KOLFIZA-361078 format. One record per atom (N, C-alpha, C): residue number from 1; residue in one letter; chain; x, y, z. Coordinates in steps of 0.1 Angstrom, whole numbers. Layout:
N
     n   res   chain       u       v       w
   NUM     A       A       X       Y       Z
...
***
This chain:
249
     n   res   chain       u       v       w
     1     M       A    1637     931    1311
     1     M       A    1637     936    1300
     1     M       A    1648     943    1296
     2     R       A    1653     942    1285
     2     R       A    1667     949    1281
     2     R       A    1666     964    1279
     3     R       A    1673     974    1287
     3     R       A    1671     989    1283
     3     R       A    1679     991    1270
     4     R       A    1670     998    1263
     4     R       A    1676    1002    1250
     4     R       A    1686    1017    1251
     5     Y       A    1696    1017    1248
     5     Y       A    1704    1027    1247
     5     Y       A    1703    1040    1235
     6     R       A    1702    1050    1240
     6     R       A    1693    1063    1233
     6     R       A    1709    1070    1232
     7     R       A    1712    1075    1221
     7     R       A    1725    1082    1216
     7     R       A    1721    1093    1217
     8     P       A    1733    1105    1219
     8     P       A    1726    1119    1220
     8     P       A    1723    1121    1204
     9     F       A    1715    1132    1203
     9     F       A    1713    1138    1190
     9     F       A    1721    1143    1183
    10     D       A    1726    1136    1171
    10     D       A    1738    1142    1160
    10     D       A    1732    1151    1150
    11     F       A    1735    1166    1148
    11     F       A    1728    1173    1137
    11     F       A    1733    1170    1125
    12     A       A    1745    1168    1122
    12     A       A    1750    1164    1110
    12     A       A    1744    1154    1100
    13     P       A    1739    1144    1106
    13     P       A    1734    1133    1096
    13     P       A    1718    1135    1095
    14     T       A    1713    1144    1101
    14     T       A    1698    1150    1099
    14     T       A    1699    1161    1089
    15     R       A    1709    1170    1092
    15     R       A    1711    1181    1080
    15     R       A    1712    1175    1067
    16     R       A    1722    1166    1066
    16     R       A    1725    1158    1052
    16     R       A    1711    1150    1045
    17     R       A    1708    1144    1054
    17     R       A    1692    1137    1050
    17     R       A    1684    1150    1043
    18     E       A    1683    1158    1049
    18     E       A    1673    1169    1046
    18     E       A    1675    1177    1031
    19     I       A    1689    1178    1032
    19     I       A    1696    1183    1018
    19     I       A    1693    1173    1005
    20     E       A    1695    1160    1008
    20     E       A    1694    1151     999
    20     E       A    1677    1151     997
    21     R       A    1671    1152    1007
    21     R       A    1656    1153    1003
    21     R       A    1649    1163     994
    22     Y       A    1657    1174     998
    22     Y       A    1650    1188     989
    22     Y       A    1657    1182     977
    23     A       A    1669    1183     974
    23     A       A    1674    1180     958
    23     A       A    1668    1171     953
    24     K       A    1666    1159     959
    24     K       A    1658    1150     950
    24     K       A    1644    1153     946
    25     H       A    1637    1164     958
    25     H       A    1626    1171     952
    25     H       A    1624    1180     940
    26     I       A    1632    1186     941
    26     I       A    1633    1196     930
    26     I       A    1641    1192     920
    27     D       A    1645    1178     921
    27     D       A    1655    1170     905
    27     D       A    1667    1180     903
    28     A       A    1674    1184     912
    28     A       A    1684    1192     914
    28     A       A    1696    1184     907
    29     A       A    1696    1173     904
    29     A       A    1709    1164     894
    29     A       A    1708    1170     884
    30     H       A    1699    1175     877
    30     H       A    1695    1176     863
    30     H       A    1694    1194     858
    31     T       A    1701    1201     871
    31     T       A    1703    1214     869
    31     T       A    1715    1216     874
    32     D       A    1720    1230     871
    32     D       A    1733    1234     868
    32     D       A    1736    1238     884
    33     D       A    1729    1236     892
    33     D       A    1729    1241     906
    33     D       A    1735    1229     914
    34     F       A    1734    1216     906
    34     F       A    1736    1205     915
    34     F       A    1752    1207     921
    35     P       A    1763    1213     922
    35     P       A    1772    1210     925
    35     P       A    1774    1222     940
    36     R       A    1763    1231     941
    36     R       A    1757    1236     948
    36     R       A    1755    1224     960
    37     F       A    1743    1217     958
    37     F       A    1741    1210     969
    37     F       A    1749    1201     974
    38     L       A    1759    1195     965
    38     L       A    1769    1188     969
    38     L       A    1780    1193     979
    39     I       A    1782    1208     975
    39     I       A    1792    1214     986
    39     I       A    1782    1215     997
    40     A       A    1772    1217     998
    40     A       A    1763    1221    1011
    40     A       A    1763    1209    1022
    41     W       A    1760    1196    1011
    41     W       A    1762    1183    1019
    41     W       A    1779    1183    1025
    42     A       A    1785    1186    1018
    42     A       A    1802    1181    1021
    42     A       A    1803    1190    1037
    43     W       A    1800    1203    1036
    43     W       A    1799    1209    1049
    43     W       A    1795    1204    1060
    44     H       A    1785    1190    1060
    44     H       A    1781    1185    1072
    44     H       A    1785    1171    1070
    45     N       A    1796    1169    1065
    45     N       A    1805    1158    1067
    45     N       A    1817    1154    1069
    46     P       A    1820    1163    1082
    46     P       A    1834    1168    1082
    46     P       A    1839    1150    1089
    47     K       A    1833    1144    1095
    47     K       A    1841    1133    1101
    47     K       A    1843    1119    1093
    48     S       A    1838    1121    1079
    48     S       A    1841    1109    1069
    48     S       A    1855    1102    1067
    49     T       A    1856    1092    1064
    49     T       A    1870    1089    1065
    49     T       A    1873    1087    1050
    50     G       A    1863    1086    1038
    50     G       A    1862    1083    1027
    50     G       A    1857    1093    1022
    51     P       A    1858    1109    1022
    51     P       A    1849    1118    1018
    51     P       A    1846    1118    1001
    52     V       A    1856    1112     994
    52     V       A    1854    1112     981
    52     V       A    1843    1102     975
    53     W       A    1843    1089     984
    53     W       A    1833    1079     978
    53     W       A    1820    1082     986
    54     A       A    1820    1092     999
    54     A       A    1807    1096    1002
    54     A       A    1804    1103     996
    55     L       A    1807    1117     988
    55     L       A    1800    1123     979
    55     L       A    1795    1116     966
    56     M       A    1802    1107     964
    56     M       A    1799    1100     953
    56     M       A    1783    1094     953
    57     N       A    1785    1089     964
    57     N       A    1774    1079     971
    57     N       A    1760    1088     970
    58     C       A    1767    1101     978
    58     C       A    1755    1111     977
    58     C       A    1749    1117     966
    59     A       A    1757    1118     955
    59     A       A    1752    1122     942
    59     A       A    1743    1112     939
    60     E       A    1743    1101     942
    60     E       A    1735    1090     934
    60     E       A    1719    1089     941
    61     R       A    1723    1091     959
    61     R       A    1713    1092     961
    61     R       A    1703    1105     957
    62     M       A    1707    1113     956
    62     M       A    1703    1128     948
    62     M       A    1695    1125     935
    63     G       A    1696    1114     928
    63     G       A    1696    1111     915
    63     G       A    1707    1116     905
    64     G       A    1715    1119     906
    64     G       A    1725    1123     897
    64     G       A    1740    1113     898
    65     K       A    1751    1115     893
    65     K       A    1761    1105     892
    65     K       A    1776    1115     886
    66     I       A    1784    1115     900
    66     I       A    1795    1123     894
    66     I       A    1808    1112     894
    67     S       A    1817    1115     887
    67     S       A    1833    1111     891
    67     S       A    1840    1112     901
    68     E       A    1852    1106     903
    68     E       A    1858    1104     913
    68     E       A    1865    1118     912
    69     A       A    1870    1122     902
    69     A       A    1878    1136     901
    69     A       A    1867    1148     902
    70     E       A    1854    1143     898
    70     E       A    1845    1158     897
    70     E       A    1840    1158     917
    71     A       A    1843    1146     920
    71     A       A    1838    1146     939
    71     A       A    1852    1155     945
    72     S       A    1866    1150     938
    72     S       A    1873    1157     948
    72     S       A    1873    1171     944
    73     A       A    1867    1175     930
    73     A       A    1869    1191     929
    73     A       A    1861    1195     936
    74     I       A    1848    1191     937
    74     I       A    1839    1195     949
    74     I       A    1839    1197     963
    75     L       A    1848    1187     966
    75     L       A    1854    1189     983
    75     L       A    1866    1201     982
    76     E       A    1871    1205     972
    76     E       A    1881    1212     971
    76     E       A    1875    1226     970
    77     E       A    1864    1229     962
    77     E       A    1856    1238     963
    77     E       A    1848    1242     975
    78     A       A    1843    1234     983
    78     A       A    1840    1235     997
    78     A       A    1848    1236    1005
    79     S       A    1858    1234    1002
    79     S       A    1869    1239    1015
    79     S       A    1871    1252    1014
    80     I       A    1869    1259    1001
    80     I       A    1877    1274    1003
    80     I       A    1863    1282    1001
    81     T       A    1851    1277    1003
    81     T       A    1838    1285     999
    81     T       A    1834    1286    1011
    82     R       A    1830    1301    1014
    82     R       A    1825    1304    1029
    82     R       A    1814    1295    1035
    83     K       A    1812    1290    1046
    83     K       A    1801    1281    1050
    83     K       A    1787    1288    1052
    84     H       A    1779    1282    1048
    84     H       A    1764    1285    1055
    84     H       A    1760    1276    1062
    85     L       A    1758    1278    1078
    85     L       A    1758    1263    1083
    85     L       A    1745    1269    1090
    86     S       A    1744    1282    1093
    86     S       A    1730    1283    1099
    86     S       A    1718    1280    1091
    87     A       A    1701    1280    1097
    87     A       A    1692    1274    1093
    87     A       A    1688    1284    1081
    88     D       A    1686    1295    1082
    88     D       A    1682    1305    1074
    88     D       A    1696    1311    1061
    89     N       A    1707    1311    1065
    89     N       A    1716    1312    1057
    89     N       A    1719    1299    1045
    90     L       A    1717    1284    1050
    90     L       A    1717    1276    1040
    90     L       A    1702    1277    1032
    91     A       A    1693    1278    1036
    91     A       A    1680    1285    1028
    91     A       A    1685    1291    1018
    92     R       A    1688    1300    1022
    92     R       A    1692    1311    1010
    92     R       A    1699    1306    1002
    93     F       A    1708    1299    1008
    93     F       A    1722    1293     996
    93     F       A    1716    1281     986
    94     L       A    1704    1275     991
    94     L       A    1699    1262     984
    94     L       A    1685    1266     977
    95     G       A    1682    1282     981
    95     G       A    1667    1286     978
    95     G       A    1652    1280     982
    96     I       A    1651    1278     993
    96     I       A    1639    1267     999
    96     I       A    1634    1278    1006
    97     T       A    1620    1278    1002
    97     T       A    1609    1285    1003
    97     T       A    1601    1278    1017
    98     Y       A    1591    1284    1024
    98     Y       A    1586    1282    1032
    98     Y       A    1576    1268    1029
    99     A       A    1569    1272    1018
    99     A       A    1560    1261    1014
    99     A       A    1567    1244    1011
   100     Q       A    1579    1245    1005
   100     Q       A    1585    1236    1006
   100     Q       A    1589    1227    1017
   101     R       A    1595    1241    1026
   101     R       A    1600    1234    1038
   101     R       A    1587    1225    1047
   102     Q       A    1579    1232    1044
   102     Q       A    1564    1224    1054
   102     Q       A    1561    1212    1046
   103     A       A    1562    1212    1030
   103     A       A    1559    1199    1024
   103     A       A    1570    1186    1027
   104     L       A    1583    1191    1027
   104     L       A    1588    1181    1029
   104     L       A    1595    1179    1047
   105     H       A    1586    1187    1055
   105     H       A    1591    1186    1069
   105     H       A    1607    1184    1074
   106     L       A    1611    1199    1068
   106     L       A    1624    1200    1068
   106     L       A    1622    1205    1084
   107     T       A    1635    1204    1093
   107     T       A    1634    1210    1107
   107     T       A    1646    1216    1110
   108     T       A    1658    1213    1100
   108     T       A    1669    1221    1103
   108     T       A    1675    1230    1095
   109     I       A    1665    1233    1086
   109     I       A    1666    1239    1074
   109     I       A    1660    1250    1074
   110     G       A    1663    1264    1073
   110     G       A    1652    1277    1073
   110     G       A    1640    1278    1062
   111     S       A    1641    1292    1056
   111     S       A    1633    1295    1045
   111     S       A    1634    1310    1040
   112     I       A    1635    1311    1027
   112     I       A    1639    1322    1025
   112     I       A    1631    1334    1022
   113     D       A    1612    1331    1024
   113     D       A    1603    1340    1026
   113     D       A    1596    1342    1040
   114     V       A    1598    1334    1049
   114     V       A    1596    1333    1064
   114     V       A    1609    1330    1075
   115     G       A    1608    1343    1081
   115     G       A    1619    1343    1092
   115     G       A    1617    1334    1102
   116     R       A    1629    1334    1109
   116     R       A    1628    1326    1121
   116     R       A    1617    1327    1132
   117     R       A    1617    1339    1137
   117     R       A    1606    1347    1146
   117     R       A    1591    1342    1139
   118     A       A    1588    1345    1128
   118     A       A    1577    1342    1119
   118     A       A    1573    1326    1121
   119     R       A    1584    1320    1117
   119     R       A    1582    1302    1116
   119     R       A    1575    1298    1133
   120     K       A    1584    1307    1141
   120     K       A    1581    1303    1157
   120     K       A    1565    1305    1161
   121     E       A    1563    1318    1154
   121     E       A    1549    1321    1160
   121     E       A    1537    1314    1150
   122     L       A    1542    1308    1137
   122     L       A    1533    1299    1133
   122     L       A    1532    1285    1136
   123     R       A    1544    1281    1146
   123     R       A    1543    1266    1149
   123     R       A    1534    1269    1164
   124     K       A    1538    1278    1170
   124     K       A    1525    1282    1183
   124     K       A    1513    1283    1178
   125     R       A    1506    1290    1167
   125     R       A    1494    1291    1163
   125     R       A    1489    1276    1158
   126     R       A    1495    1267    1149
   126     R       A    1495    1254    1146
   126     R       A    1490    1247    1159
   127     D       A    1502    1247    1170
   127     D       A    1497    1237    1181
   127     D       A    1487    1243    1187
   128     R       A    1482    1259    1186
   128     R       A    1471    1262    1193
   128     R       A    1458    1259    1185
   129     M       A    1457    1257    1173
   129     M       A    1447    1250    1168
   129     M       A    1444    1238    1168
   130     A       A    1457    1231    1170
   130     A       A    1454    1216    1171
   130     A       A    1449    1212    1186
   131     K       A    1452    1223    1196
   131     K       A    1446    1218    1207
   131     K       A    1433    1223    1212
   132     E       A    1428    1235    1200
   132     E       A    1416    1236    1205
   132     E       A    1405    1226    1194
   133     A       A    1409    1222    1187
   133     A       A    1403    1213    1177
   133     A       A    1401    1197    1191
   134     K       A    1414    1195    1192
   134     K       A    1412    1183    1204
   134     K       A    1404    1188    1213
   135     R       A    1401    1198    1220
   135     R       A    1393    1202    1232
   135     R       A    1377    1202    1224
   136     R       A    1375    1206    1211
   136     R       A    1358    1208    1205
   136     R       A    1357    1195    1204
   137     A       A    1365    1183    1199
   137     A       A    1362    1170    1198
   137     A       A    1357    1163    1212
   138     C       A    1362    1168    1223
   138     C       A    1358    1161    1237
   138     C       A    1347    1171    1244
   139     G       A    1341    1175    1234
   139     G       A    1332    1187    1237
   139     G       A    1331    1195    1247
   140     L       A    1343    1200    1248
   140     L       A    1345    1214    1252
   140     L       A    1338    1227    1247
   141     R       A    1332    1238    1254
   141     R       A    1326    1247    1247
   141     R       A    1340    1259    1243
   142     P       A    1338    1265    1237
   142     P       A    1347    1276    1232
   142     P       A    1346    1284    1241
   143     Q       A    1363    1292    1246
   143     Q       A    1362    1303    1259
   143     Q       A    1350    1315    1257
   144     S       A    1348    1317    1242
   144     S       A    1338    1328    1244
   144     S       A    1324    1323    1246
   145     G       A    1321    1308    1248
   145     G       A    1307    1311    1249
   145     G       A    1309    1301    1265
   146     S       A    1318    1305    1273
   146     S       A    1321    1300    1288
   146     S       A    1313    1309    1295
   147     L       A    1306    1303    1308
   147     L       A    1301    1310    1315
   147     L       A    1308    1325    1322
   148     S       A    1319    1322    1325
   148     S       A    1328    1334    1327
   148     S       A    1328    1346    1315
   149     A       A    1326    1344    1304
   149     A       A    1324    1353    1293
   149     A       A    1309    1358    1294
   150     T       A    1300    1350    1296
   150     T       A    1286    1351    1291
   150     T       A    1277    1356    1304
   151     Q       A    1284    1355    1312
   151     Q       A    1282    1359    1326
   151     Q       A    1266    1360    1330
   152     P       A    1255    1350    1328
   152     P       A    1243    1348    1327
   152     P       A    1233    1353    1341
   153     W       A    1243    1356    1354
   153     W       A    1240    1359    1364
   153     W       A    1236    1375    1362
   154     R       A    1244    1380    1356
   154     R       A    1239    1396    1355
   154     R       A    1227    1398    1349
   155     E       A    1220    1389    1340
   155     E       A    1208    1392    1332
   155     E       A    1197    1391    1344
   156     E       A    1200    1381    1354
   156     E       A    1190    1376    1362
   156     E       A    1189    1384    1376
   157     G       A    1200    1394    1374
   157     G       A    1199    1404    1388
   157     G       A    1204    1395    1400
   158     M       A    1214    1387    1401
   158     M       A    1218    1380    1411
   158     M       A    1231    1377    1413
   159     S       A    1238    1380    1421
   159     S       A    1251    1373    1423
   159     S       A    1257    1357    1418
   160     R       A    1271    1355    1413
   160     R       A    1274    1347    1408
   160     R       A    1274    1334    1418
   161     A       A    1276    1334    1429
   161     A       A    1276    1324    1438
   161     A       A    1260    1318    1435
   162     T       A    1248    1327    1439
   162     T       A    1237    1326    1441
   162     T       A    1229    1314    1428
   163     W       A    1235    1324    1415
   163     W       A    1233    1314    1401
   163     W       A    1238    1301    1401
   164     Y       A    1251    1299    1409
   164     Y       A    1256    1288    1408
   164     Y       A    1249    1275    1417
   165     R       A    1248    1283    1431
   165     R       A    1238    1272    1440
   165     R       A    1226    1270    1431
   166     Q       A    1218    1276    1424
   166     Q       A    1202    1275    1416
   166     Q       A    1207    1266    1405
   167     N       A    1217    1267    1399
   167     N       A    1217    1262    1382
   167     N       A    1225    1254    1382
   168     K       A    1236    1250    1390
   168     K       A    1247    1243    1386
   168     K       A    1240    1226    1394
   169     A       A    1246    1218    1382
   169     A       A    1236    1202    1384
   169     A       A    1247    1197    1396
   170     R       A    1240    1191    1404
   170     R       A    1251    1184    1411
   170     R       A    1246    1168    1411
   171     I       A    1256    1159    1410
   171     I       A    1260    1147    1408
   171     I       A    1261    1139    1418
   172     R       A    1251    1131    1424
   172     R       A    1251    1124    1439
   172     R       A    1255    1107    1434
   173     R       A    1265    1101    1439
   173     R       A    1270    1093    1437
   173     R       A    1270    1085    1451
   174     E       A    1263    1075    1448
   174     E       A    1262    1069    1461
   174     E       A    1275    1058    1460
   175     T       A    1281    1055    1473
   175     T       A    1293    1044    1472
   175     T       A    1288    1028    1479
   176     T       A    1296    1022    1481
   176     T       A    1294    1010    1485
   176     T       A    1304    1008    1496
   177     L       A    1300     997    1507
   177     L       A    1308     994    1515
   177     L       A    1325     985    1514
   178     S       A    1323     982    1501
   178     S       A    1337     972    1496
   178     S       A    1340     981    1481
   179     A       A    1350     977    1480
   179     A       A    1354     984    1468
   179     A       A    1351     978    1456
   180     A       A    1347     985    1444
   180     A       A    1334     981    1430
   180     A       A    1343     965    1428
   181     I       A    1354     964    1429
   181     I       A    1358     950    1420
   181     I       A    1359     938    1432
   182     F       A    1350     939    1443
   182     F       A    1350     932    1452
   182     F       A    1339     931    1461
   183     L       A    1327     934    1450
   183     L       A    1315     936    1457
   183     L       A    1309     922    1460
   184     S       A    1304     920    1473
   184     S       A    1297     909    1474
   184     S       A    1283     909    1477
   185     S       A    1276     899    1483
   185     S       A    1263     899    1485
   185     S       A    1259     906    1498
   186     E       A    1267     909    1506
   186     E       A    1267     912    1518
   186     E       A    1266     928    1519
   187     D       A    1274     934    1508
   187     D       A    1276     950    1508
   187     D       A    1260     958    1505
   188     K       A    1262     967    1508
   188     K       A    1248     979    1505
   188     K       A    1254     988    1502
   189     V       A    1241     998    1498
   189     V       A    1247    1013    1494
   189     V       A    1247    1017    1512
   190     V       A    1255    1029    1509
   190     V       A    1255    1035    1519
   190     V       A    1249    1046    1520
   191     S       A    1238    1051    1529
   191     S       A    1228    1060    1530
   191     S       A    1236    1072    1538
   192     P       A    1228    1084    1529
   192     P       A    1235    1094    1537
   192     P       A    1231    1098    1551
   193     K       A    1218    1090    1557
   193     K       A    1216    1092    1571
   193     K       A    1222    1082    1579
   194     R       A    1229    1088    1587
   194     R       A    1237    1079    1599
   194     R       A    1228    1069    1605
   195     E       A    1231    1057    1607
   195     E       A    1226    1045    1613
   195     E       A    1230    1048    1626
   196     E       A    1219    1041    1635
   196     E       A    1222    1041    1649
   196     E       A    1231    1028    1650
   197     G       A    1237    1029    1662
   197     G       A    1247    1018    1665
   197     G       A    1261    1021    1660
   198     P       A    1271    1012    1661
   198     P       A    1286    1014    1660
   198     P       A    1288    1014    1648
   199     S       A    1299    1025    1644
   199     S       A    1302    1027    1632
   199     S       A    1315    1015    1629
   200     E       A    1314    1011    1614
   200     E       A    1325    1005    1610
   200     E       A    1337    1007    1613
   201     G       A    1341    1018    1610
   201     G       A    1355    1022    1615
   201     G       A    1362    1024    1630
   202     R       A    1347    1023    1640
   202     R       A    1355    1026    1652
   202     R       A    1351    1008    1655
   203     F       A    1363    1006    1670
   203     F       A    1357     993    1677
   203     F       A    1348     990    1687
   204     A       A    1344     977    1681
   204     A       A    1330     974    1692
   204     A       A    1333     969    1703
   205     P       A    1324     972    1713
   205     P       A    1330     968    1727
   205     P       A    1335     949    1726
   206     K       A    1341     948    1739
   206     K       A    1350     935    1738
   206     K       A    1341     925    1739
   207     E       A    1327     928    1746
   207     E       A    1318     917    1747
   207     E       A    1311     915    1735
   208     G       A    1306     925    1724
   208     G       A    1305     923    1712
   208     G       A    1313     916    1703
   209     R       A    1325     921    1704
   209     R       A    1338     911    1695
   209     R       A    1339     894    1703
   210     G       A    1333     892    1713
   210     G       A    1336     880    1716
   210     G       A    1350     876    1723
   211     S       A    1357     887    1727
   211     S       A    1368     887    1733
   211     S       A    1368     890    1751
   212     P       A    1377     884    1756
   212     P       A    1369     884    1772
   212     P       A    1380     898    1778
   213     S       A    1370     907    1785
   213     S       A    1377     919    1791
   213     S       A    1386     914    1800
   214     S       A    1390     925    1806
   214     S       A    1402     925    1816
   214     S       A    1400     919    1828
   215     Q       A    1387     918    1833
   215     Q       A    1382     913    1844
   215     Q       A    1380     899    1846
   216     T       A    1374     896    1834
   216     T       A    1371     881    1832
   216     T       A    1383     875    1830
   217     A       A    1392     878    1820
   217     A       A    1406     872    1820
   217     A       A    1413     870    1832
   218     A       A    1411     880    1845
   218     A       A    1418     879    1856
   218     A       A    1409     866    1865
   219     T       A    1398     865    1862
   219     T       A    1389     855    1867
   219     T       A    1393     843    1862
   220     M       A    1395     841    1850
   220     M       A    1399     828    1847
   220     M       A    1411     822    1845
   221     A       A    1422     833    1851
   221     A       A    1435     831    1853
   221     A       A    1433     825    1871
   222     V       A    1428     829    1880
   222     V       A    1426     829    1891
   222     V       A    1422     811    1893
   223     D       A    1411     812    1886
   223     D       A    1406     799    1884
   223     D       A    1414     787    1883
   224     R       A    1424     790    1869
   224     R       A    1432     778    1866
   224     R       A    1445     776    1880
   225     L       A    1446     789    1886
   225     L       A    1458     787    1895
   225     L       A    1452     781    1909
   226     E       A    1438     781    1912
   226     E       A    1433     772    1921
   226     E       A    1433     760    1917
   227     S       A    1432     754    1907
   227     S       A    1433     741    1904
   227     S       A    1446     732    1905
   228     L       A    1454     741    1907
   228     L       A    1467     736    1910
   228     L       A    1472     732    1923
   229     P       A    1482     721    1928
   229     P       A    1486     721    1943
   229     P       A    1488     732    1949
   230     V       A    1489     732    1963
   230     V       A    1494     740    1968
   230     V       A    1513     742    1965
   231     E       A    1518     733    1963
   231     E       A    1534     730    1965
   231     E       A    1535     739    1950
   232     L       A    1527     735    1939
   232     L       A    1532     742    1925
   232     L       A    1527     756    1925
   233     R       A    1515     760    1935
   233     R       A    1514     774    1936
   233     R       A    1521     786    1941
   234     L       A    1529     776    1952
   234     L       A    1541     785    1959
   234     L       A    1552     786    1952
   235     M       A    1556     775    1946
   235     M       A    1566     776    1937
   235     M       A    1565     785    1927
   236     A       A    1552     786    1918
   236     A       A    1551     799    1910
   236     A       A    1553     809    1916
   237     L       A    1550     816    1928
   237     L       A    1550     829    1933
   237     L       A    1565     829    1942
   238     C       A    1572     819    1938
   238     C       A    1583     818    1946
   238     C       A    1584     824    1963
   239     L       A    1575     814    1968
   239     L       A    1574     817    1981
   239     L       A    1581     805    1989
   240     P       A    1582     809    2002
   240     P       A    1590     796    2011
   240     P       A    1578     785    2011
   241     M       A    1581     775    2013
   241     M       A    1575     765    2013
   241     M       A    1575     759    2030
   242     P       A    1564     757    2031
   242     P       A    1562     757    2048
   242     P       A    1570     741    2052
   243     E       A    1573     737    2066
   243     E       A    1581     726    2065
   243     E       A    1572     714    2065
   244     N       A    1558     714    2068
   244     N       A    1551     704    2068
   244     N       A    1549     696    2055
   245     L       A    1548     708    2046
   245     L       A    1545     706    2029
   245     L       A    1555     696    2026
   246     A       A    1569     705    2032
   246     A       A    1579     698    2025
   246     A       A    1587     683    2030
   247     R       A    1582     682    2043
   247     R       A    1581     668    2047
   247     R       A    1573     657    2042
   248     A       A    1557     661    2041
   248     A       A    1549     658    2032
   248     A       A    1555     652    2017
   249     A       A    1562     659    2011
   249     A       A    1563     658    1997
   249     A       A    1577     647    1999
***
């Protein structure tokens, strides 16, 4: 599978799209503040090879239309105007409220009525509420109704450990000798009581496994050696052969 290349995040295109989204939302093209939005857009388009045509296309996306001369004049005004590049400064320059910011899902532009720290706390609160709703959907109790908060063992006059031993449900699950996906007819439920006899994890005696012991193996080897001629046995043991046997050979 071909690996997809991810480019690093570029801030300027995202900011330009959000400026266009807000200008189109409030229909800024038909107001006297339309050049203000074009100036803010031009601040975040410094790498363009054709800034005039880019600004004209931007005006069309916002719902308006400007000439080439007007685009050149706006670019010249943008170059001499003090830039407002931070989130809150740009929000004050364009007049974006927190409600509009949330409705348009703006992430790189702030708001004029809710500061940066307040927006951070609101994000944390929304995240906390979303996680709490997810926990409630899974059937979990709120923190105020937990055992640590209610402490029912105090009402009964016993310790926490004793209360848990008497009231906590214990789920006993039986296991099988084989994995669940490889069950066979020979498998049986493992009983908590230990059965007599050798366990499955230990080695059974050699007689039980059918393999010969060391003494039996040695006896079988001697029997095979005695069935061979004397000459072959002496040669196998690297012993000198007697003269009578050598002459007979």
